[in-house]
C-alpha positions, 0 to 999 in steps of 0.5 A: 500500500505504501509502495503504491502511494509513493508511486502515485506521489512520484507520478503526480510530481512528474506531471506537475513538473511537466505542467510547470515547464509547459506553462513557463514555455508558453509564457515565454513564447507569448511574451516574446511574440511581439519582440523584434530583432534587428537584422539590418542597420545601415548607417544611422539607425536609432532606437527611441525608448519611451523613457530613455535616451536614443541609442544606436541599433545593433544587428541582432539586438532586440527591439521591444514593443513601444520602442520606436526605430528611427532611420537617418538620411541615406539609412535603412533598417530591417526588423524580423519578428518571431512569427516571420514578419519582416519590416524594412524601413527606408531613410528618414523613417520612424516606426513603432509596433505593438500587438498586430500594429505598426505605427508609421510616424514618418517615412517609408516601410516595406512589410512582409506579413505571412498569413500564419502571423494572424494579420496586422495593421499599418497605421498613420495619422490619417489612414490605415492598411489592414490585412491577414497576409500581404507584402506592402509598401507604405510611405507617409510624409505628414505634410504631403501624402500617404501611399499604400502599395500592395506587392502581393496579397491584398489589403483594406485601406481606410480613413481614420476619421471618416467611417465607411471610407474604405478601399480594397487593394490587390497586388499591383495597386496603389492608393495615394491619400492627401492630408485632410482627405475626407474621401479615398480616391480610386486605386491606381495600377503600379508597374510591379516589375519596375518597382521591385527592380528600383526600390531600395527596400527590395534591392538593398536587402536580402531576398524576400521570403515570398519574392517568387509570389511577387514575381508571379504577380508582376508576370501576370501583370505583364501577360494581362495588363490592367485596363487602366494606365499603369504608373511607372514607379521609377524614381519615386523614392528619390523624389520622395526623399527630396520632398522629405528634405524640403519638409525638414528645411525651415521656412525663410524668415520674412525680411 
């Protein structure tokens, strides 16, 4: 009888230890789900913690939710998340993130969001793009425009302060929103082949995990061209950089 009781106690102890281990593992995974790791930091990339001084980003360093990543002129960065999401920042950009949220305060971002990630939104002060899984580029210049471009998959773009203003974008489409807009314009078609050949967010980083899907969309666009005009995006980033520089330049004082 005593031997059987000792055996039961030993089995219960094993199960308890196993349950604690599983619980700790689950908690660790949940806690780290929203954290990112810096995989590229080119030139001037800073981390801006809520209550701390700016510090340089380092490759393989962790970025916690609520910490903003800021890139300087001619600088770029890439963040990798535990769910395989990738976020790439262009020059003069500021990005922070939380649970399923990416907040772009300024600049440009390429976001690869695998369907297994559960979906996310890219927020700006004026409009938001949401998807269950896509590859998209967003550029936000607070005094000039917001551009949403879908390279693969689809997204829903909406105005923040005007309920019901929603547009669906599919691969190869772009929507451009001006500050103060009360209505969303119709989507425009973008030449995907030119975009992936010229954008630094594609060409100056390692190969995207889903590049084959993007190339397939570009090929489909070439075989079956859209009925409306296709915009050539060549040089867009250079023009946008000049616009950003103009925004930062102080206005001349009246004489």
